[in-house]
C-alpha positions in Angstrom: 8.6 -37.5 -207.2 5.9 -39.4 -209.0 6.6 -42.6 -207.2 3.0 -43.5 -206.3 -0.5 -43.0 -207.8 -1.3 -40.1 -205.5 1.7 -38.2 -206.8 1.2 -39.0 -210.5 2.0 -36.2 -213.0 0.4 -35.1 -216.3 2.4 -35.1 -219.6 2.6 -31.3 -219.3 4.1 -31.5 -215.8 6.6 -34.2 -216.8 7.5 -32.1 -219.9 8.2 -29.1 -217.7 10.6 -31.1 -215.6 12.3 -32.9 -218.5 12.0 -30.1 -221.1 10.6 -32.5 -223.6 7.8 -32.0 -226.0 4.6 -34.0 -225.4 4.8 -36.2 -228.5 8.4 -37.3 -227.8 7.6 -37.7 -224.1 4.5 -39.9 -224.9 6.8 -42.3 -226.9 9.2 -42.7 -224.0 6.4 -43.1 -221.4 4.7 -45.8 -223.5 8.0 -47.7 -223.6 8.4 -47.4 -219.8 4.8 -48.6 -219.4 5.5 -51.6 -221.6 8.6 -52.4 -219.6 6.6 -52.2 -216.3 8.6 -49.2 -215.1 5.7 -46.7 -215.2 2.0 -46.8 -215.0 -0.7 -44.5 -216.3 -4.0 -43.7 -214.7 -6.9 -41.4 -215.5 -8.0 -38.8 -213.0 -10.4 -36.0 -213.6 -10.4 -36.8 -217.4 -6.6 -36.4 -217.5 -4.0 -39.0 -218.0 -1.3 -39.1 -215.3 1.8 -41.2 -214.9 4.0 -42.5 -212.1 6.8 -44.9 -211.5 6.0 -48.5 -210.4 8.0 -50.3 -207.8 10.1 -51.9 -210.6 10.7 -48.4 -212.0 11.9 -47.1 -208.7 14.2 -50.1 -208.3 15.6 -49.6 -211.9 16.4 -45.9 -211.2 18.0 -46.7 -207.8 20.1 -49.5 -209.4 21.6 -46.9 -211.8 23.1 -45.1 -208.8 24.4 -48.1 -206.9 
């Protein structure tokens, strides 16, 4: 559901959905950011993450 900045999730929230530990998740998020599929932002002194338009397209292309 984190498809726009207003719906961005914290590492903890993403970890709960994916059942991944924060350090492992951070590695994957960094790679997605480098590929342009995710974006990070800082809100209320907390890092949050959401998919970019390219990230949404990539996910949808996996199901078409």
